[in-house]
N, C-alpha and C positions, 0 to 999 in steps of 0.2 A: 676455907677458900681452897686449900690444896685438895680436899676431898671432892669439892664441886668441879675443880679443873680436871681431876682424874676421871670423874663420871662423864664430863663433856667429851673428853678425848676418847673414852671408850665408846660413846654413842655415835661419833662422827663416821667411823668406818661403816656402820650399818645404815646411816642416814642417806648417803649418796647413792648406793646401789638401789635403795627403795625408790628414791626420786627418779633415777634413770629408768627403772622398770615401769613406773607409772607413766613417764613421758613416752616411752616406746609403745605402751598399750594405747595411749591416746592417739598417737600417730597412726597405729594400725587401724583403730576405729574410724578415724577420719578417711583413711585410704579406702576402707571397705565401703563407707557411706558414699564416697565419691564414685567408686566403681559401680555401685548399684544405681545411682542417679544417672550416670553416663549410659548404662545399659538400657534403662527405661527410656531415656531421650532418644537413643538410636532406634529402639523398637517403635516408639511413637512416631518418629519421622520417616520410617522406612516405607517404601512403596513396593508393589510387586515388580519383580524383575521381568525382562522380556521372556516370553514363552519359549521353551526349548522343544516344544512339540511340533514346531513348524520348520520346514526347510524350503528353500527356493530351488526348484528343479532347473529352470532356465531363466536367465535375466539378460535383457538387452537394453542398453542405454544409448540414446542418440542425443547429442548436445549440439544445438544450433548456435553457431557463433557468427552468423552473417549480419547481425545487428549489434548495437550496444546493449540490447536486452537479451540476456542469455535464456534460451528455452531448452528445457531438458525433458525428453520423452522417455519414460521408463516402462518397459513391458516385463511383467513378472508372472511366472507360473508357480503358485504357492501350493504346497502339499502338506497335509496333516499326517505326521508319522507317529503321533502320540495315541494314547488310549481315549482321552476325552476330546470333546468337540471344542473348536475355537471359533469365536465370533469377532475377533479383532486381529488386525495385522499392523505391525509397527514399521514405520519408515524412519531411517536414521539420517541425521544431517550433522555436519561438522559445525562448530560454533561460528565460523566465518560465514557459512552458507545461511545459517539461521538469521544472522544480522541483515543479510541481503535478500532474504526470501520475501517475495511479493505475493505469489499465488501458489497454492497447492491444491490440485484437483485429482480425483481418482474415480475410476469407473470399472465395473466388472464387465468383461467382454465374453460373448458367447457366439458361436458360429464361426464360419470361415469366409475370408475375403469379402465379397460383395454382400453376403448374407449375414455378416457380422453385426451384432447389435450391442449396444452399450447401456448399462444401467448405472447412473451416477451414485456414488457412495459418499457418505459423510466423512470428512477429514478434519481433525482437530488436534491442536497441540496437547501433549499429556503432561502430567505432573510427576512422571517417573524420575528417579534420580538420574543424573547425567551418566552416560556410559563412559568407556575409556576415552581419555583425552577430551573430556567435555562434550561428548556426543549428545545431541538433543533428539527427541523423538516426536513424531506425529503419529496419530492413531487413525487407522482406517476401519470404520465400522461396517462389517459385512451385512448384507440383507438377511442372510440366514446362516446359522452356524455351520462350520465346515467339519464334517464328521471324520471319523478315523479312515485313513486311506483315500479320502477325497481330495481333489485339487481344484483350484480356481485360477483363472487368468485375470490379471489386473493391469489396467492401463493408467499410468500416473503421469501427470504433467505438473512440473514446478518451474517457476520463473524467478530468475535472479537478476538483480540490478546492481550497478556499480561494481561488476565483477571483472571488467576488462581494465587493466592498468596500462596507460600509455607509457611506452618506453621506446625512444627517449621522451622525456616529459616535455621537452620544448622542441619545436620544429619550425623551419622557415616556411614562407609562403609556397615555395615550389616543391617541398618535400612531402612524401606520403607519410601516413600515420601508421605506426607499428604499435602493437599492444601485446601484453602478457595475459595469459589465462592460466590459472592454477587450479588443479583438481587432483583426483586420484584415478589411476588407471584401473583400479578395482573398485567395485561398487561397495560403498559403506552400508552394511546391513547387520542387524542383530541376529540374523539367521545364517546358517551355512548355505552356501550357494554351490550347486553341483557344476553348473556351466554358465559362463557369463562372457559378455563382450561389450565394449564401449566404442562408439563411433563419434568423431568430432567433425563437424562441417564448417569450413572457413569460407569467408566471402570471396577469396581469390586463391590461386594456386601458389602465391608467394608466401612461403613459410620459412622464416629465418632459421628457426631451430625448434626442436621438441625433444622431450625426454623419452628415451627408449626403454621400454619394459618388455622383454621378450615374452611372447611374440608381438611385434609391432609392425604395421604395414601402412603405407601411404600411397594414395592414388588420386592425382589431381587435387581436388579441394577436400578430400575426405581422408581422415586419419583414423586408423583402427587399432585398438588395444585389445588383445585377446585372440582367440578364446582362452579363458583360464578355467581350470577345472578343480573341483573339490577344494574350494576356498573356505576357511573357517570363518566364524562370525567376527565382525569388526576388522576385516582385512582392509589395509590401506596402503597404497603405493603412490606417493606424491609425484606429480608430473607438472611441467611447465611448457606451454606452447607459445612461441613468439611468432606472430604473423601480422600480415597487413590487413587493416580494416579502416577504410575511408568513409564509412557510413556516418551520417549526421548524428553526433552524440548530443542530441537535443534533450536537455533536462530543465524542467520548470522547477525552480527552487521553491516557489510559492504561487499557488493559484487560489484566488478568492472568487467564487462563483455565486452571484446573487440572483435568485429567481423570485421575482415579485409578482404576486397573483392579484389581479384586479377582476372582480366579478362583472365589470362593465364591458368585458369582451376581449381581453388581451393578457398575455403573460410576457413580461419584460425580463430579459436575461442580460446580465452584465458580468463580464469575466475580466479580471485583472491578472496579468501575467508578469512574472519575473523569470525571464528565459536566460539560460546560459549554455554555451558550448562546453561540455565537460570532457572534451578530448585533450590531446596534447596542446599545451599552451603555445600561442604564436610568438615567435621571436623575430626581431628585426622590424623594418618598416614595411608598410603595406603599399603596394603599387596597384592602383586600379587599372592602369594601362595594361600591365601584364596579365592581370586577372581576367580582363575582358578579351584580350587578343589571343591568349593561349588557353586552349580548352582544358589541358591537364594542370593548369596552374591553380593552386588552392583546392585540390581535390577533396581534402578533408573538411572543407568549410561547407556551409549551406546558406543559400540566399532566399529560400522560400520554404513555407510550411503549408500543409494541407489540413484544413479543419473541416470535419464532417458535422454539419448542422442538421437540425430536424427539417423535414419538408415544410413547405408553405411559410418559410421565414419571410419577414418583411422588416423594413427600417434597419438594415444592417449597416454598421459602421465599424471602422478600424482606425484607431488613432493612438498616438503616443504622447509624451510630455510636450512635444512641440506643437502638435495639432493633428488634423486628419491626414491619413496616408492614403493616397489615391491609387497606389500600385497594388491593388488587390482585384481579384476577379471572382464573381459569384456565378455558380451554375446550379440551377434548381430543377428538380423533377418531382414526380408524385411519390417517390420513395425516400429521397434524401436531398440535401443541399450541400454543395462543396464550395468552400471559401478558400481560395489560394491567396495567401498573404505573403508579402515581401517586405521585410524590414528595410529601413533606409540604407543599410549597409550590410554586406555579407558578414556572417558570424564565423570567426576563427576560434581556435581553442582558447578558452579563458574569457572571451568577449561576452558581454551581457546586453540584454535588451529588455525594456519594459514597455508594455503596450496594453491596450484595452480593446476587447471585442464586445459589441453589443448588438442585440437583435430582438425582435418580437415574434411571438408565435400565437396562433389562434387559441383562444381559451378552450374551445370544445374538443381540441385534439389531445389535451393533456389533463383536463380537469373533469372528474366524473362524480356521480352521486350514487352511494350505495343504497340498498333496499331500506335500511333504517334511517335514511336521511343524512348520514354522515358523508361529507365531501372528502375527496382524496385526490392528490396530485400524483400522476404517474409519469416520471421523467427519468432520464438517463443519468446515472452517476458517472464520475470519471472525467477525463479531459478529452475534448473533441479533437485535439491535435494528434495526427497519426504518428506512431512509433516514438512516443515521448514518455519519459519518466517524470512523475510529479513527486518531489520530495515531501511536500505538504499540501494537501488539498482541503479547502474549507468550502463547504456548500451551505449557503444561507437561503432558506426558504421563507420569504416574507409573506405572512398570511394577511388577509384583509382585517381591518379593524373590527373588533367584536368577535373574533374567532375564539373558540374554547376547546379545551381538552386536546391539544395537538399531540400526535405521536408519529414516529417514523418507523418504517419497516425497510431494512437494508439487507441484502443477501449475504453480507460479510460483516465482520466486526468493525465498528466505527465508534468514535466518541460522540456522544450526543449531549446537547444542552439547549436551553432556550434563553433568549434575551428579548429586549423590547426596542423598537425603533419608532421614531416620530417622523412623519412625513407631512405633506401639505394637508391642511384642514383636519388633522388628527386631533382627537381630544384625549383619549386614554392610551393611544399608541398602538402599534401593531406587534403581534407576537412573531418572533423570528425563531425558527427551528434551525439550529446550527449542527452540522455534521462534519466531523474532522477525521481525516485518515492520512497516514504517511505511506510512502513507497507505493504509489499508485501507477499502474501500467494499463495499456489498452484493454486488457482482459477484465478490468473493473468497470467497463462501460456497460453496466447492467441496469435494468430499470429498478427504481426504488419508489416507495410510496410514502406520502405524508398525509395522514388522516387528521381531520378537524371537524368541529361542529360550528355551523354558522346559521344565524337567523336572517332571513331576507329583509327584516325590518331595519337592520343596520345599513342597508344600501340606501335608505332614505335620509340618513344622517347628514351627509354632505350636501345633497340638494336642498334640504330644509335649512341647513346652516347658511348656504348662499342666498336662498330666498329671504330668510330673516334679515340678513345683512343688507340686501338691496332694499327691502321694505323699510327698515329703519332709516337707511340713508334717504330714501324717497320722502318719508315722513319728516325727517329733519329739514330737508330742502323746502317742503311745503310750509312747515312751521316758520322757517326763516323768512320766506317770501311774504307771509301774512303778518309779520311783526312790524310795528312802526317804531323804529328806533331813533327817529328824528327829534331834535330839541326845538320846541316852539313855545311861545308864550300863550297863556290861556286868556282868551278874550273875556272882558268883564261886561256883563249886561246891565 
């Protein structure tokens, strides 16, 4: 036993260093494997970075703040200073702008002044990794690659919604509405900019305050930042402008538009609105006497809206949950129809209204037949109300019963699906093409098409059904009249 104890005590000092060495080697192996896997994952998920072979020679940005829909016009002169040609140009947006971005358009300009021409370019969001501070990118595809030393002039339009913040957030009936606008005095770009300037236009000359970034100049309703020279990529200088804006902040929280096609000669359109005034909330009591007697009372409210409808409309109605509203006026001509609608009460900040607009249009104005026999509807997407933002728009195109292979062509991304609807005298139901889009502005009022196949034999289904019902009813009546249901005794002979 003493010898075994002595051997055990002699082996213990050598045992622990060996175990420690083995543990350290295992940890080093795990760390090496983890680092290799991490490197592979980063390489697999990486995307090409913005090209450093381009620079912006001149940039001018004009921001229109005269409405609650902010429109930004950007003029760029892009030059290729690299060795290889470039076929794409990146636009950079902050994360806040991307969330509020409704439209991005770009065009290549050529010529000067009245002889200037514009060629539309394709603009799409990219899958590039976010830039500094979460910067997002949109990609402009040029019509032809830009060679070494060549330059191109680009005109960019992008529209932002919900970018004006009311402050104070609550106002009384007699107060004007003041709003904040937040942006950067310098243009956010992944390329260096040699010279740039930004102009902001307000609806009135009343500007409570604005951030000064030298040089800054203000004249009447225009505020200028710049010119700034030799700015590196991703330059950003935050600014806040506090100004008066009493325009109607008309926002449609949800619009459901149903377009029902009937091959018997008419298209019926029904639009369900949930309207809200998205400006500074109204506080205190509402006085209609002051509102009607004083012209400047309730300047931030709105009491009517203008809807632009197609020409040759008929059977127009405008009603809410109570019933028909007669305070509307319709003006028509051969180009368009204008419906001036007035809610039952003026809308102040935070107030809401729900109503329905319906009308009919001739079938031959909007339904056509292609050379292969396919029929298609050509109608306008978007909201007919002027200067209105739609948070969620749903367009439902109800096709005639028996339609097959429906498909929609829309000039911008939308969510598409199909469903089925049953109406009067339907047997198998009608196919409904549903198109959904959020953050809709007046610039989305572009034509879209819905294609489908339809056999004229299905038009006889409802007349034959009605004829069969009347015939069976008539035969039942004749049979009933010829039946002898009386109870009588049989005479015996």
